[in-house]
N, C-alpha and C positions, 0 to 999 in steps of 0.2 A: 504494500500500500504506500502511495506517495502523498505527502501533505504539501500542497502548493503554497505559494507566497500569500495567497488570499485565504488560506485556511481550509480549502476543500480537501477531502480525502478521496483519492482516485486510485482504483486498482489497475495496475498495469498487467495486461495479460495478452496472450496471442489472439489475433483476430479469429473469431469462430469460423470454421470452415464452411458452415451452412448459412452463415449470416448474409443478408442481402447487402451488396456493396454497390454504391452509385459512384461511377467515375464520370465526372463532368468534363467533357472534352476528350472522350475516349478515342476519337479518330485522329487527334493531333499527335504530334511527336511525343509529348510527355504522357498524355493519357493512355495512348496505345502501348507505351513501354510499361506503364504501371499495370495495365491489364495483362500483358504478356508475363510479367513477373509473377503476378498473383496466380495466373493459370498454371505456371510452372510449379507452383507450390501447392496445387490441388484445390484452389478456390474456383468456384463455378457459378455461384448465384449472383450474377451481375445484373444490374439494371442500367440500361444505356438509352440515350436518345440522340439522334442526329439533330443538328441545328435546324434543319428543315422541319423536324417533328416537334421540337421544343425550343422556342426562342427564350434563352435564359435572361434576356433583357426585359421580358414581359412578366411583371410581378404576379398577375393572376394565373398565368399559365404555369409558372414555377410552383405557386401555392397548390394548384390542382394536382400537379405531378407528385409533389411530396406527400400530399394527403392520400393519394391513391396507392403509391408505391411503398411509402414508409421505410426507406433504407435504414440500415443500422450503422453503416460506415460510409463516409463521403470523402472522396479525394477531389478537391476543387482545382482541376487543371485546365479548365476552360478559360480562355482569355483571347482578346484581340492582340496579336503580337506582330512584330516586325523589326527591321533594322533601323539604322539612323534615318534613312530617307523616308520610310513609312511613318515613323514616329514624329518626324518633324513636319510632314505634309498633312497628315490626317489627325491633327492634334485634338480637335474636338471629339472626333469619333473614339480615339484611344481613351480619353478621359471618361466620356459618357458610357460607352459600351462596357468598359471594365468595371466601373462603379456599379452599374446596374446588374451585371452578371454576378459579381461576388456578393453584393448586398442581398439579392434575392435568394441565392443558394444558402448563404450563411444564416439568414434570418429564418428561412423555412426549415433548416436543419434544427434550429432551436425550437421552433413551433412544434415540429413533429418528433422531438425527442431523440434525435440522432445520437448514438452513443459516443462517436468520435468523428471529428472532421479535421482534415489537413488542408490548409490553404497554401498554395504554392505562389510565392511572390517572384522577385527578381533582384539580382544584385544592383540594378540601377536605382534602388531605393536609397543608396548611400550617397552622401555629399560628394560632389565632383572632386574636391580637393582634400578629401579625407585622408588621414594617414593610412599607409599600407603596411601589412595586409588589413583588410576591412573586418573589424570586429563588430559583433552584433550590437554593442552599446553605442556605436557611432550613428545609429539611426537618429534623424532629426537634430543633428549637431552642426549643419551647414547647408549651403546652397546646392541645389541639385544641378546636374548637367542639363542645360537648357533644351537640347535637342529631343530628349525623351522625358521631360518634366511631367507632362500630363499622364503618361503611363506610370511613372514612378509615384506620382501623387495618388493615383488610383490604388496601386499596390500597397502603399503605406496605409491608406484608409482601410484596406482589407485586413492588414495586420492588426490595426487598432480595433477593428470590429471584433475580431476573434478574441483579442485580449480583454476587451471590455464586456463581451458576452460571457466570458469565463468569470470575470470579476462580479458582474451583476447577477447572472443566472446560474453560475456553476457549470457551464458547458465545457466539455473536454474538447476544445477547439485549439489546434496548434498551427503554427505558421513556419514554413521552411522556405529558405531563400536560395534557389539554385544559382550557380554561376552560369556563364555562357555554355549553351548546350549544343550538341550535334548528335546525329544518329539517324536511324531509320525513320521514314516519314517526315523528313525535314523539308523545308521550303527552299527551292532552288531558283526562284524568281530573282533576277539580278537587281531589280529596283526595290523589292520588298523583303529580301532575305537577310539573314545575318551574315557576318563576314566569312565564316568558314565554308558553309555550303556555296556561297557566291564564288569563292575562290576555286572550289572544286569544279564548278561548272565552267568558269572562265578558262582554267587551265585545260580541262578536257576538250572544250570546243576549240581552243587554240591549237591543241595537239592534232585534233581531227582535221582542221583546216590548214595545217602547216603554217600558222601565223608566225611572224617574226618576234612578236612581243605580247606580253599580257600587262595591261594597265591596272594598277590597284589604286583605290581611293586613299588620299592623304599621304603622309610622309612615310608611313609604315613603322613609325617609332612607338606608338602606343602599345602597351603590353596588355595581354588578355589571358584569362584562364579558361580552359575548355574541359568540359566534363561530358563523357559519353552518356547518352540518355538512359542506357541500360544500367549504368552505375547509379544514376539519379533514382531510377525506379526502385532499385534495391535499397537505397537509402530511405526513400519515402516509406516503404513498407516496414523497414526496420524501425523508423521513428514512430510509426503508428503503434508499435508494440513496446517501445522502450522509452518514449519521451512524452511528458505531459507537464508543460510549464507555459506560463503566459508569454515568455520571451521567445522571439524568433530564433531559429537555428540555421546557420549557413550550411549549404551543401556544395562542396567543391573538391578540388584536388589539392589546393594549397600550393600549386605550381603555375607559373605563367610564362608566356612567350611573346616576343615582339611580333607584330603583324608581318613585318618584312621577313622574319625568320619562319613564321607560319607559312608564308607564301613560298619560301624556298623548300620547306618540307613537303607541301602539297605538290609543288612543281616536280620534286623528285619522285613522289609516289605515283603521280599521273604519268610521268615520263616525258614531260614537255621540255624541249631542248632550246627554246628561244630565250629572249631576255625579259626582265621585269622592269617596267617603268612605273612612275608615280604621277597621279593627277593631284597636285598639291592645292588645286582650287577647291577640292572636296574637303569637308571637315574631318578631323581626326576623331572627334568625340573625346571622352574621358581619357586622360593621359595614361592612367594605369588602373586596373581593376583586378585585384587579387583578394580572394576571400581568406579570412582567418578561419580555419576549420578545426581549431584545437578543441572547441566545444563538442563538435560532432565526434571527433576522435576519442574524447573522454567518455562518450557513451558506447564506444566499442565498434565504431564503423569507419572503414577507410575504403577509398576507391580502388578498383582492381585493373581497369583498362588504361594502358598508357596511350599517349597521343598518337604516336606512329601506328600502333596496332589498331587503334580505333578508326583513324582516318583511312587506313588501308581497307578495312572491312566496309566502311561506308562508301568508299569509292567503288569497290566491287559491286555493291548493291546499286549504286547510281548507274553504273554501266548496264546492269541487268534490267533495271526497272524504270529508270528515268530517261537516260540518254536515248536519243532516236538515231 
């Protein structure tokens, strides 16, 4: 039994194999990875809805869904996501859609007595110029990166909603903050994707067309941390069984790489033999973003998939399923 900082007594136990589990965002990269992980462990009683079937921005629709299905566990992995360009262009949509999605799911989880919920945030919640590596307590201690501020504000609101529903209602709602992710079911759109899948596509297409060079956005100097989504899924399931506190917990590798070095790594894996050039008119974004994962390590979990191994497997899948 765990006594939280608010005085609630919560029993930590394994997820019941027969319990109904709702994965919001089950077709996305994160949600599908969580489902694969749970299925590999013998879980089978899932309730899912495609966005065309259930608009999570619609309060009444979400209320009706929870009243009918009454899931016991919830993984809130549904979100409107994208890279620098998408975040900076669709600012209103990113703020509104994410606020509505998480508010509706978290509130109805409380209303219908969900036993445990995990809200997945993002490392962009931390201040742009925060000390590195990023510790959980750095939340709300400085100014956010302007290009993805609306998304970050929405995620911060979700963290605080979980924290305060725990404080007021005794809900066992936890928040985890993944670092930059990559893996199966990623988005390879060059305008709306994150840097790693965008680079995989750029180098692959350049190789196929015998191009002389590949252009990458910015100077290549910012450093980023990358976690394979299968590792994230393993961590999320682990935290559902071993963690119950109001404070968020970082999920990452604790290791980072400069974008220019990431580009060289992907170039090598893909087998592109041309040159790399830089479009310095494009923004770099946050100069460095490395998660402090000592808290996660203290609970007994550490990532297993290294970057070269992970990108190699992802590129193989890209060739088989995405590339034409």
